[in-house]
C-alpha positions as CSV (number, residue, x, y, z in Angstrom):
1,M,21.7,-9.5,14.4
2,F,19.5,-9.0,11.4
3,G,19.8,-5.3,10.7
4,G,23.4,-4.5,11.9
5,M,25.2,-7.7,11.2
6,L,23.6,-9.9,8.5
7,G,22.0,-7.2,6.4
8,P,25.1,-5.1,5.7
9,L,27.2,-8.3,5.2
10,L,24.9,-9.7,2.6
11,L,24.5,-6.3,0.9
12,M,28.3,-5.8,0.5
13,L,28.6,-9.4,-0.9
14,G,25.8,-8.7,-3.3
15,L,27.1,-5.4,-4.5
16,A,30.4,-7.0,-5.4
17,R,28.5,-9.3,-7.9
18,T,26.1,-6.8,-9.6
19,S,25.9,-3.3,-10.9
20,A,25.4,-0.3,-8.5
21,A,22.2,0.9,-10.2
22,T,20.6,-2.6,-10.2
23,G,21.6,-3.1,-6.6
24,A,20.2,0.2,-5.6
25,L,16.8,-0.5,-7.2
26,L,16.7,-4.0,-5.8
27,L,16.9,-2.4,-2.4
28,N,13.3,-1.5,-2.9
29,L,12.6,-5.1,-1.7
30,E,13.3,-3.9,1.9
31,G,10.2,-1.9,1.9
32,L,8.2,-4.8,0.6
33,A,9.6,-7.2,3.1
34,T,9.0,-4.7,5.9
35,M,5.4,-4.2,4.8
36,A,4.7,-7.9,4.3
37,I,6.0,-8.8,7.8
38,A,4.1,-5.9,9.4
39,W,0.9,-7.0,7.7
40,A,1.2,-10.8,8.1
41,V,3.0,-11.1,11.5
42,F,2.2,-7.9,13.4
43,R,-1.3,-7.4,12.0
44,E,-0.6,-3.7,11.0
45,N,-3.3,-2.3,8.7
46,V,-2.3,-2.3,5.0
47,D,-4.9,-1.0,2.6
48,R,-5.4,-1.8,-1.1
49,R,-3.5,1.3,-2.3
50,L,-0.4,0.2,-0.4
51,L,-0.8,-3.4,-1.8
52,V,-1.1,-2.1,-5.3
53,G,2.0,0.1,-4.8
54,A,3.8,-2.9,-3.3
55,A,2.9,-5.0,-6.4
56,A,4.3,-2.3,-8.8
57,I,7.6,-2.2,-6.8
58,L,7.8,-6.0,-6.9
59,C,7.1,-6.0,-10.7
60,G,10.0,-3.5,-11.1
61,A,12.3,-5.8,-9.1
62,V,11.2,-8.8,-11.2
63,L,11.9,-6.8,-14.4
64,L,15.4,-6.2,-13.3
65,S,15.9,-10.0,-13.2
66,W,14.6,-10.5,-16.8
67,N,17.2,-11.0,-19.5
68,G,14.8,-11.2,-22.4
69,Q,14.5,-15.0,-22.3
70,G,14.1,-15.8,-18.6
71,F,15.0,-14.7,-15.1
72,R,18.6,-14.3,-14.2
73,L,18.7,-15.1,-10.5
74,D,22.3,-14.1,-10.2
75,T,24.1,-14.4,-6.9
76,G,24.4,-10.7,-6.4
77,G,20.6,-10.1,-6.7
78,L,19.8,-13.0,-4.4
79,L,22.3,-11.7,-1.7
80,I,20.8,-8.2,-1.9
81,A,17.2,-9.7,-1.6
82,A,18.4,-11.7,1.4
83,A,19.8,-8.5,2.9
84,C,16.4,-6.8,2.4
85,L,14.6,-9.6,4.2
86,C,17.0,-9.2,7.1
87,W,16.3,-5.4,7.3
88,G,12.5,-6.2,7.0
89,I,12.8,-8.3,10.1
90,D,14.9,-5.7,11.8
91,N,12.5,-2.9,11.0
92,N,9.5,-4.7,12.5
93,L,11.4,-5.5,15.6
94,T,12.7,-2.0,15.9
95,R,9.1,-0.7,16.0
96,K,8.8,-2.2,19.5
97,L,11.6,0.2,20.5
98,S,10.4,3.3,18.6
99,A,9.3,5.1,21.8
100,A,12.8,4.8,23.2
101,D,15.7,7.3,22.5
102,P,16.7,6.7,18.8
103,V,20.2,8.1,19.2
104,Q,20.8,5.6,22.1
105,I,19.4,2.7,20.1
106,A,21.6,3.7,17.0
107,M,24.7,3.9,19.2
108,I,24.2,0.6,20.8
109,K,23.3,-1.1,17.5
110,G,26.3,0.4,15.7
111,L,28.8,-0.5,18.4
112,V,27.6,-4.1,18.7
113,A,27.1,-4.9,15.0
114,G,30.3,-3.0,14.0
115,S,32.5,-4.8,16.5
116,V,31.1,-8.2,15.5
117,N,31.5,-7.6,11.7
118,F,35.0,-6.1,12.2
119,A,36.0,-9.1,14.2
120,L,34.5,-11.5,11.6
121,A,36.4,-9.7,8.8
122,L,39.7,-10.1,10.6
123,W,38.9,-13.7,11.3
124,L,38.3,-14.3,7.6
125,G,41.7,-12.9,6.7
126,A,40.8,-9.2,5.8
127,T,43.5,-6.6,6.2
128,L,43.0,-3.0,7.2
129,P,42.7,-0.7,4.2
130,G,44.3,2.7,3.8
131,A,43.3,5.8,5.9
132,G,41.3,7.2,3.0
133,I,39.1,4.1,2.7
134,V,38.7,3.9,6.5
135,A,37.6,7.7,6.5
136,A,35.1,7.1,3.6
137,G,33.7,4.1,5.4
138,A,33.2,6.1,8.5
139,V,31.3,8.8,6.5
140,V,29.1,6.1,5.0
141,G,28.5,4.5,8.4
142,F,27.7,7.9,10.0
143,L,25.1,8.8,7.4
144,G,23.8,5.3,6.3
145,V,23.6,3.7,9.7
146,G,23.8,6.5,12.3
147,V,21.7,9.4,11.0
148,S,19.5,7.2,8.8
149,L,18.6,4.8,11.7
150,V,17.7,7.7,14.0
151,L,15.4,9.3,11.4
152,F,14.0,5.9,10.5
153,M,13.1,5.2,14.2
154,L,11.3,8.5,14.4
155,G,9.4,7.5,11.3
156,L,8.4,4.3,12.9
157,R,7.1,6.2,15.9
158,H,4.9,8.5,13.8
159,L,4.0,6.4,10.8
160,G,4.1,2.7,11.8
161,T,6.3,0.0,10.2
162,A,4.6,-0.6,6.9
163,R,4.4,3.0,5.8
164,T,7.9,3.9,7.1
165,G,9.2,1.0,5.0
166,A,7.2,2.2,2.0
167,Y,8.4,5.7,2.2
168,F,12.0,4.5,2.7
169,S,11.7,3.1,-0.9
170,L,12.7,6.6,-2.1
171,A,16.3,5.9,-1.1
172,P,17.0,3.3,-3.9
173,F,16.0,5.8,-6.6
174,I,18.5,8.3,-5.2
175,G,21.1,5.4,-5.2
176,A,20.3,4.5,-8.8
177,V,20.7,8.1,-10.1
178,L,24.0,8.5,-8.3
179,A,25.2,5.2,-9.7
180,L,24.5,6.4,-13.2
181,L,26.2,9.7,-12.5
182,L,29.2,8.7,-10.5
183,F,30.0,5.3,-12.1
184,R,29.0,6.2,-15.7
185,E,26.7,3.2,-15.9
186,A,24.6,3.2,-19.1
187,P,20.8,3.5,-18.4
188,T,19.1,0.6,-20.1
189,L,15.4,0.3,-21.2
190,V,14.9,-2.4,-18.6
191,L,16.4,-0.2,-15.9
192,L,14.2,2.8,-16.9
193,A,11.1,0.6,-17.2
194,A,11.8,-0.9,-13.7
195,D,12.4,2.6,-12.4
196,G,9.0,3.7,-13.7
197,L,7.2,0.8,-12.0
198,M,8.9,1.4,-8.7
199,A,8.2,5.2,-9.0
200,L,4.5,4.4,-9.5
201,G,4.5,2.1,-6.4
202,L,6.2,4.8,-4.4
203,W,3.7,7.5,-5.5
204,L,0.7,5.2,-4.5
205,H,2.3,4.8,-1.0
206,L,3.0,8.5,-0.5
207,S,-0.5,9.6,-1.6
208,E,-2.4,7.2,0.7
209,R,-4.9,8.6,3.2
210,H,-6.3,6.6,6.2
211,D,-9.3,8.1,7.9
212,H,-12.1,6.3,9.9
213,M,-13.8,6.3,13.3
214,H,-11.5,4.6,15.8
215,E,-11.2,4.1,19.6
216,H,-8.3,4.8,21.9
217,A,-8.0,2.6,25.0
218,A,-6.5,3.9,28.2
219,L,-2.7,4.0,27.8
220,E,0.3,5.0,29.9
221,H,3.8,5.5,28.4
222,D,6.7,7.9,28.2
223,H,7.9,9.5,25.0
224,L,8.7,12.9,23.4
225,H,5.4,14.7,22.6
226,S,3.6,18.1,22.3
227,H,0.2,18.8,23.6
228,D,-2.4,17.9,21.0
229,E,-5.7,16.1,20.8
230,H,-4.1,13.0,22.1
231,H,-2.1,14.7,24.8
232,Q,-4.4,16.8,27.0
233,H,-2.9,16.2,30.4
234,S,-1.9,18.8,33.0
235,H,1.4,19.8,34.5
236,D,2.4,20.8,38.0
237,G,4.9,23.4,36.8
238,S,6.1,25.1,33.6
239,F,7.1,23.1,30.6
240,T,8.4,23.5,27.0
241,E,7.2,21.9,23.7
242,P,8.1,19.2,22.9
243,H,8.8,17.5,26.2
244,A,9.0,13.9,27.5
245,H,7.6,12.4,30.7
246,W,5.4,9.5,31.9
247,H,1.7,10.4,31.0
248,R,-1.7,8.7,30.8
249,H,-4.1,8.8,27.9
250,A,-7.8,8.6,28.7
251,P,-10.1,6.5,26.6
252,M,-11.3,8.4,23.4
253,R,-13.3,7.8,20.3
254,H,-13.0,10.1,17.3
255,K,-12.3,10.3,13.5
256,H,-9.4,11.9,11.7
257,P,-6.7,11.1,9.2
258,H,-4.0,9.0,10.9
259,Y,-1.2,6.5,10.6
260,P,-0.4,3.5,12.8
261,D,1.8,5.5,15.1
262,L,2.3,5.0,18.9
263,H,-1.3,6.1,19.5
264,H,-3.0,4.4,16.6
265,R,-2.2,0.7,16.6
266,H,-5.7,-0.5,16.7
267,G,-7.4,-3.3,14.7
268,H,-9.4,-3.0,11.6
269,G,-12.5,-4.9,10.4
270,G,-11.4,-4.7,6.7
271,A,-8.8,-3.2,4.3
């Protein structure tokens, strides 16, 4: 409901009321919403570096809303911000499914959300566009929802919600550059300054390192994996890497750089 239905609907309504470059950069708020919910609600560890990076991205978004005299909370920007909040909720809920088959999840999500939004559009009086627009929409859906969602779920599995959302903040910069090139939108000083702040925030996220002594409790689950320090079980017959089956993790205590992936969702005493 949040990621497949409300999010895209609010985004399309917002893009119709603001420029493509501004809309693309405002999509950085999705990463902030994802991180904030992961930190506050699901207690995922977020250190100071990630918080400073998030603050830089937020300052960039605020700058985009400044008109020289005050903040212009236009309808388009508010709708895009609401879409980002919906996707932040969706990303955190999807983390619970990150061990499942991402292709299957994307297929179910696309079929359900697409059918509901299509029916809603017809109910509101929309008419079918030409074949060219339908084909273009199919390409956008395949890449922006299908392939993107599958890769995003794999990121959730290996990086955790907050960091996957933070890394995903690279996408709006690509969108802003394409908007300037394809739609001949003039780059303003405000846009460039906001871009610089958001780029700083993204760099802080990408260069973060998390390393401390931690414990692994006994765990049993099923997911695609290769044999490493966390997967030291035996097999009755031959196998290939990677492979998936139900397996057990024995308790372990060690120290190494890691992310809050499937095997590192432990608590922290501090930042």
